[in-house]
N, C-alpha and C positions, 0 to 999 in steps of 0.2 A: 078305899072305895074311891072311884073316880068321880070328879065333879061333873057338872053339866057340859063341860067342854069336850070336844072331840079329842081323841088321843092322836098326837102328831104322828106322821110316818113319812118316810122318804119314798118317793117314786123315781126310779132311774130315768124316766123320760121315754116317750112312745118310741123313739128310734134307737133306744139302747140295745145292745146285743142280748141282754137278758130278756127284755120284752119281746124282741123279734123271736127268740127261741121259744118262748111260751106260746106265741101265736102259731109257729109252725107245729109245735108239739100238740097243741089243741086241734088244729086242722087234721093232723095225722090221725088223732084219735077219733075225730068226727068221721073221717074217711073209713076207718076200720069199723066203726059202729054202723055206718051206711051199708057196708057190704056184708055185715053179719059176722065179722071176724074179731069182735071185741071179747075175747074169751080170757079167762084168768091167766092161762099159760102165755098168751100173747102179750098181756100187760106185763107179766113177770119178766119175760125175755126182753122186752123194750126197756123196763126199768133197770135191769141188770146191765144193759149196755152203758147206762149212764151212772152206774154205781149206786143206784137207789134200791131201797128195800120197800117194796109196795105194801 
């Protein structure tokens, strides 16, 4: 069991490529959702482009 302290973690920094990628990906998802195109098959195709299994 963890104590009362917070679990330490590393953050790559706001300007890191990983954080920039996540911000762009979230913006793209928001755009898809806004136009009503956030369907399961759309998410699967997008994830497959990055080698992910949603």
